[in-house]
N, C-alpha and C positions, 0 to 999 in steps of 0.2 A: 232167584235161581233155583231154590228148592222145588218150587212148583214146576219149573220148566223141566226138571229131571223126571217128573212124573211120579215121585214116591210120596209126596205129601199133598196131593190133590190133582185135579185134572188141569192139564195145560190146554189152552184154547187151540193150539196148532198141532195137537197130537196126531191127527189124520191128515196133515198137510201134504200136498203132493210132492213138495220138495224135501220131505224127510228122507234121510238116508239111513241105511241099516249097517250096524256094526256087529260083527260076529264075535261076541265075547265068550271065551271058553267057560263052560259050566263050572269048572273047578275054581274059577276066580270069584269066590264068594265075598271077597273083600272089595271088589270093584263095583261100586254102586252106580250103575248107569243102565238105563233101558236100552234095548237093542235098536230101537228107532228113535232118532234124534233130529231135530231141526237145526240145532247148533250145539256146540260143545264148549264148555268152559273148563279151563285147566288152571291149577294153581301156578303162580309164577315160580321159576326155578329157585329164586332166592328164598322164598317161603319154604319150599321143600327141603332145601339144604339146611335151613335153620332148624327145621323139625328133626332132620337127621342128626345134626350137631347136638341138639338137646338130648336126643336119645343116646348118643355116644357118650356124653359127659355125665349122664345120670348115674348115680350110685346104685339105684334100685332096679333099673331096667337093663335088659340085655337085647341085643339084636342077633337074630339067627338068619343066616343067609345060606339057603340050601341046608346042608348038614353041618355048617361051621358057625361057631360063635364069633361075633365081631367085637373088637375092643379098640381102645384108643391108643394102645402102645405104639403102633406104627407111626402115628402122628407125632408122638414124643421123639421117636427116632429121627423123623424128618426135621423137626425143629432143632434138635441137637447136632445133626450131622450135615445139614445143607444150608446154603446161604438163604437168608430171608428174602432176598430179591427173587429167588427162584420159586418160592412157595407162598410168601406173604403171610405166614402164620407166626404168631407169638404165643408164649406160654398161656397168657390169659384167654386166648381163643379156645384152648382145649381144657383149661382148668379155671373156670370162672370163680 
């Protein structure tokens, strides 16, 4: 997969006629993908949510969204005040 993204070597289909172009904003320096691709691979949603959860419960990391800090307190509120059938969360989900 790394080779197909074009950052770690040449991919055999780099100039393939079926390549399509994606206009990625220049300020997205965190988005590692070339503008011409033959195919795209994305992480599965469960993997992305697990990464987000791990970042949320970390004692040393913070999440910044726009100009706001994100923390885990709203999840504690949901667990304490709403039925588990509605959200499916338990204390060990947010406090491992």
